[in-house]
TORSESE-552673 format. One line per 5 residues: number of its first residue (from 1); their letters; for each residue x, y, z of N, C-alpha, C, CB. Coordinates in steps of 0.05 Angstrom, whole numbers, padded with zeros to 5 digits, always signed. Glycine has a CB too. Layout:
! residues N
NUM = a = X/Y/Z/X/Y/Z/X/Y/Z/X/Y/Z  ...
This chain:
! residues 108
1 = mlrrr = +02777/+02177/-00884/+02754/+02183/-00866/+02749/+02210/-00862/+02757/+02172/-00840  +02717/+02214/-00858/+02710/+02241/-00851/+02711/+02246/-00821/+02683/+02248/-00862  +02720/+02269/-00813/+02720/+02271/-00783/+02694/+02284/-00778/+02745/+02288/-00771  +02674/+02279/-00757/+02654/+02294/-00751/+02662/+02313/-00728/+02632/+02278/-00746  +02647/+02341/-00731/+02646/+02355/-00706/+02636/+02341/-00688/+02634/+02377/-00706
6 = pvvgr = +02649/+02350/-00666/+02628/+02337/-00641/+02607/+02359/-00635/+02644/+02330/-00610  +02584/+02344/-00629/+02555/+02362/-00628/+02551/+02371/-00605/+02527/+02349/-00636  +02554/+02394/-00598/+02552/+02412/-00579/+02529/+02432/-00576/+02572/+02425/-00581  +02503/+02419/-00562/+02482/+02440/-00559/+02484/+02461/-00544/+02463/+02430/-00551  +02476/+02482/-00559/+02476/+02506/-00546/+02451/+02513/-00528/+02480/+02525/-00566
11 = rgpgl = +02452/+02519/-00509/+02432/+02520/-00487/+02425/+02553/-00485/+02447/+02506/-00455  +02400/+02560/-00485/+02395/+02592/-00480/+02398/+02601/-00505/+02415/+02608/-00459  +02393/+02630/-00502/+02394/+02646/-00525/+02414/+02662/-00539/+02379/+02659/-00521  +02442/+02656/-00522/+02466/+02662/-00530/+02472/+02690/-00519/+02467/+02659/-00561  +02498/+02696/-00533/+02504/+02726/-00524/+02483/+02748/-00533/+02534/+02735/-00536
16 = lgmaa = +02484/+02743/-00559/+02464/+02768/-00573/+02439/+02766/-00562/+02459/+02767/-00606  +02428/+02745/-00556/+02405/+02739/-00549/+02396/+02754/-00519/+02405/+02710/-00550  +02416/+02749/-00503/+02419/+02756/-00475/+02420/+02788/-00481/+02448/+02740/-00458  +02433/+02800/-00494/+02432/+02830/-00497/+02410/+02843/-00507/+02451/+02839/-00512  +02394/+02826/-00528/+02369/+02839/-00532/+02347/+02837/-00510/+02359/+02830/-00558
21 = vggva = +02348/+02820/-00499/+02328/+02811/-00474/+02338/+02832/-00452/+02331/+02774/-00461  +02362/+02836/-00447/+02369/+02857/-00429/+02368/+02885/-00434/+02392/+02853/-00422  +02364/+02892/-00460/+02359/+02918/-00469/+02326/+02926/-00462/+02366/+02919/-00502  +02310/+02902/-00470/+02280/+02909/-00472/+02273/+02908/-00446/+02261/+02891/-00488  +02289/+02890/-00426/+02277/+02891/-00395/+02290/+02924/-00385/+02293/+02860/-00371
26 = yaagr = +02313/+02929/-00393/+02315/+02954/-00386/+02296/+02982/-00396/+02338/+02956/-00392  +02290/+02978/-00420/+02271/+02997/-00434/+02247/+02993/-00415/+02265/+02990/-00467  +02233/+02967/-00414/+02211/+02965/-00397/+02211/+02978/-00372/+02206/+02941/-00394  +02230/+02970/-00357/+02236/+02982/-00331/+02242/+03013/-00330/+02259/+02967/-00321  +02258/+03019/-00345/+02260/+03053/-00350/+02232/+03066/-00354/+02277/+03060/-00378
31 = gganr = +02217/+03055/-00375/+02188/+03066/-00382/+02169/+03069/-00355/+02173/+03043/-00404  +02173/+03046/-00340/+02151/+03044/-00315/+02167/+03060/-00297/+02142/+03010/-00303  +02186/+03068/-00291/+02203/+03090/-00272/+02188/+03111/-00283/+02239/+03094/-00276  +02188/+03118/-00307/+02182/+03148/-00319/+02153/+03153/-00314/+02189/+03151/-00353  +02137/+03131/-00317/+02106/+03132/-00312/+02099/+03137/-00285/+02092/+03105/-00319
36 = aaqeq = +02114/+03123/-00268/+02112/+03131/-00241/+02121/+03155/-00227/+02123/+03114/-00230  +02148/+03164/-00237/+02148/+03198/-00236/+02129/+03218/-00244/+02167/+03208/-00248  +02120/+03211/-00267/+02101/+03226/-00278/+02074/+03228/-00264/+02098/+03217/-00303  +02065/+03203/-00252/+02040/+03202/-00238/+02046/+03215/-00214/+02028/+03174/-00234  +02069/+03218/-00201/+02076/+03226/-00174/+02072/+03255/-00178/+02105/+03217/-00164
41 = mqdqq = +02085/+03268/-00199/+02082/+03293/-00206/+02058/+03304/-00210/+02094/+03297/-00226  +02037/+03285/-00227/+02013/+03298/-00228/+02001/+03300/-00205/+01996/+03289/-00244  +02001/+03277/-00186/+01986/+03271/-00161/+01995/+03302/-00144/+01998/+03236/-00144  +02020/+03308/-00142/+02028/+03331/-00124/+02010/+03358/-00139/+02067/+03335/-00125  +02016/+03358/-00166/+02000/+03384/-00178/+01970/+03390/-00169/+01999/+03381/-00211
46 = igelq = +01960/+03364/-00168/+01927/+03358/-00166/+01928/+03366/-00131/+01914/+03316/-00177  +01936/+03354/-00117/+01941/+03366/-00091/+01949/+03392/-00084/+01957/+03354/-00081  +01968/+03411/-00098/+01967/+03439/-00099/+01943/+03452/-00108/+01987/+03447/-00114  +01933/+03440/-00132/+01909/+03453/-00136/+01883/+03452/-00118/+01901/+03446/-00160  +01880/+03430/-00112/+01861/+03427/-00084/+01863/+03446/-00065/+01867/+03402/-00068
51 = aqqaa = +01889/+03447/-00056/+01892/+03466/-00032/+01889/+03495/-00040/+01920/+03461/-00019  +01900/+03502/-00063/+01890/+03536/-00075/+01861/+03538/-00075/+01900/+03545/-00110  +01845/+03512/-00082/+01812/+03522/-00088/+01801/+03519/-00058/+01790/+03498/-00115  +01810/+03501/-00040/+01800/+03503/-00014/+01805/+03531/+00001/+01812/+03480/+00000  +01833/+03541/-00006/+01838/+03568/+00006/+01822/+03585/-00006/+01865/+03578/+00004
56 = aqqpv = +01816/+03582/-00031/+01800/+03607/-00043/+01772/+03608/-00030/+01795/+03606/-00076  +01760/+03581/-00025/+01734/+03577/-00015/+01733/+03594/+00013/+01726/+03545/-00012  +01756/+03590/+00026/+01749/+03600/+00058/+01744/+03628/+00053/+01777/+03597/+00083  +01723/+03639/+00075/+01715/+03665/+00071/+01743/+03681/+00085/+01683/+03671/+00088  +01747/+03703/+00071/+01772/+03721/+00075/+01760/+03745/+00102/+01781/+03741/+00037
61 = atqpp = +01769/+03744/+00124/+01767/+03757/+00149/+01777/+03783/+00143/+01780/+03744/+00172  +01756/+03803/+00140/+01767/+03830/+00133/+01752/+03847/+00157/+01760/+03842/+00097  +01764/+03868/+00157/+01758/+03887/+00179/+01742/+03911/+00163/+01788/+03899/+00195  +01721/+03921/+00176/+01705/+03940/+00161/+01720/+03962/+00158/+01681/+03947/+00173  +01716/+03980/+00142/+01729/+04000/+00134/+01727/+04028/+00159/+01716/+04006/+00105
66 = aappe = +01750/+04033/+00166/+01753/+04052/+00189/+01730/+04080/+00177/+01793/+04062/+00194  +01717/+04088/+00193/+01698/+04108/+00190/+01715/+04138/+00185/+01679/+04108/+00217  +01710/+04151/+00166/+01727/+04177/+00164/+01721/+04198/+00184/+01723/+04188/+00138  +01742/+04210/+00189/+01736/+04233/+00212/+01715/+04248/+00202/+01759/+04255/+00218  +01702/+04260/+00228/+01683/+04280/+00225/+01688/+04302/+00208/+01678/+04289/+00248
71 = mtsdd = +01674/+04316/+00188/+01681/+04338/+00175/+01662/+04357/+00187/+01680/+04335/+00147  +01677/+04382/+00187/+01665/+04407/+00198/+01646/+04419/+00176/+01689/+04427/+00206  +01630/+04440/+00178/+01618/+04452/+00156/+01633/+04463/+00138/+01603/+04467/+00163  +01655/+04472/+00151/+01671/+04488/+00132/+01684/+04470/+00112/+01692/+04504/+00147  +01690/+04450/+00121/+01703/+04426/+00100/+01683/+04418/+00076/+01710/+04395/+00119
76 = rlrql = +01657/+04413/+00088/+01636/+04405/+00071/+01629/+04428/+00048/+01611/+04398/+00089  +01631/+04452/+00052/+01630/+04474/+00040/+01655/+04475/+00016/+01631/+04493/+00061  +01681/+04472/+00031/+01700/+04476/+00007/+01694/+04445/-00009/+01738/+04482/+00019  +01687/+04428/+00001/+01695/+04402/-00021/+01665/+04412/-00038/+01697/+04359/-00004  +01641/+04420/-00028/+01622/+04423/-00050/+01630/+04448/-00067/+01592/+04426/-00040
81 = relge = +01644/+04470/-00057/+01658/+04487/-00084/+01674/+04469/-00103/+01680/+04509/-00073  +01692/+04455/-00089/+01709/+04440/-00110/+01693/+04419/-00130/+01732/+04422/-00094  +01671/+04403/-00117/+01659/+04392/-00135/+01644/+04406/-00158/+01646/+04377/-00123  +01631/+04433/-00151/+01618/+04451/-00170/+01639/+04460/-00189/+01605/+04474/-00156  +01666/+04463/-00184/+01685/+04476/-00207/+01689/+04447/-00219/+01718/+04495/-00194
86 = lkssg = +01693/+04427/-00212/+01697/+04402/-00226/+01679/+04394/-00248/+01697/+04383/-00210  +01649/+04403/-00238/+01628/+04398/-00258/+01625/+04423/-00275/+01601/+04391/-00245  +01632/+04445/-00271/+01631/+04467/-00288/+01655/+04460/-00311/+01635/+04495/-00271  +01676/+04446/-00303/+01700/+04442/-00316/+01695/+04422/-00336/+01722/+04433/-00298  +01680/+04407/-00331/+01665/+04379/-00348/+01683/+04354/-00342/+01664/+04383/-00386
91 = vltde = +01697/+04362/-00321/+01708/+04331/-00309/+01683/+04312/-00291/+01738/+04338/-00285  +01668/+04320/-00278/+01647/+04305/-00274/+01616/+04307/-00288/+01646/+04309/-00249  +01604/+04293/-00285/+01581/+04284/-00303/+01559/+04298/-00283/+01578/+04248/-00308  +01536/+04305/-00289/+01516/+04311/-00274/+01507/+04289/-00252/+01494/+04317/-00292  +01506/+04266/-00263/+01507/+04243/-00241/+01521/+04241/-00223/+01510/+04222/-00248
96 = efqre = +01550/+04245/-00226/+01569/+04240/-00212/+01572/+04263/-00194/+01589/+04233/-00228  +01564/+04291/-00200/+01562/+04311/-00177/+01539/+04309/-00161/+01563/+04338/-00187  +01520/+04297/-00170/+01498/+04294/-00150/+01502/+04273/-00132/+01474/+04290/-00162  +01515/+04249/-00140/+01517/+04231/-00122/+01543/+04245/-00102/+01521/+04202/-00137  +01561/+04254/-00110/+01577/+04261/-00088/+01569/+04280/-00073/+01600/+04268/-00094
101 = karll = +01551/+04302/-00084/+01539/+04327/-00065/+01522/+04309/-00047/+01517/+04354/-00082  +01503/+04288/-00051/+01489/+04272/-00029/+01508/+04264/-00011/+01475/+04249/-00039  +01527/+04251/-00021/+01547/+04238/+00001/+01556/+04261/+00021/+01576/+04224/-00015  +01566/+04287/+00011/+01573/+04302/+00028/+01552/+04314/+00043/+01588/+04318/+00017  +01533/+04319/+00041/+01510/+04328/+00047/+01487/+04313/+00075/+01500/+04327/+00018
106 = vpr = +01499/+04286/+00074/+01488/+04260/+00089/+01497/+04269/+00117/+01501/+04228/+00079  +01482/+04274/+00140/+01502/+04281/+00165/+01507/+04258/+00172/+01492/+04298/+00190  +01529/+04249/+00191/+01542/+04229/+00200/+01542/+04233/+00229/+01568/+04227/+00188
C-alpha cells in the first residue's frame, strides 16, 4: 500500500516571501524618508535665500560723508603745485588735472 503524505496547506507567502515583502517595505520607507529630508533641506535653503533677498532690498542707512576740514589758501596752493607736477610728469591727464583744480578752487 502506498502511503500518502498528509496534506498540509501553506498559508501566506512563506519565509522567503515575507523577507522579500519586508525588504520592499524597508526600501519604500527609506526612500520616503530620504525624499522628506531632501524637501526639508530645500525648504530651509529657500527660506535662507528669501531672507537674503529681503535683506538686500532693505535700504541701508548710511551717514553722509563727513565734510573735509577747511583748507587754508596755503594748503590749496601747495596742492595745486603738486597737481601741476603730476600733470607735467604724465601721471595726470589734462581732464583729471582740470577736474581736481576745479575741486580745489571751489570755495567752501
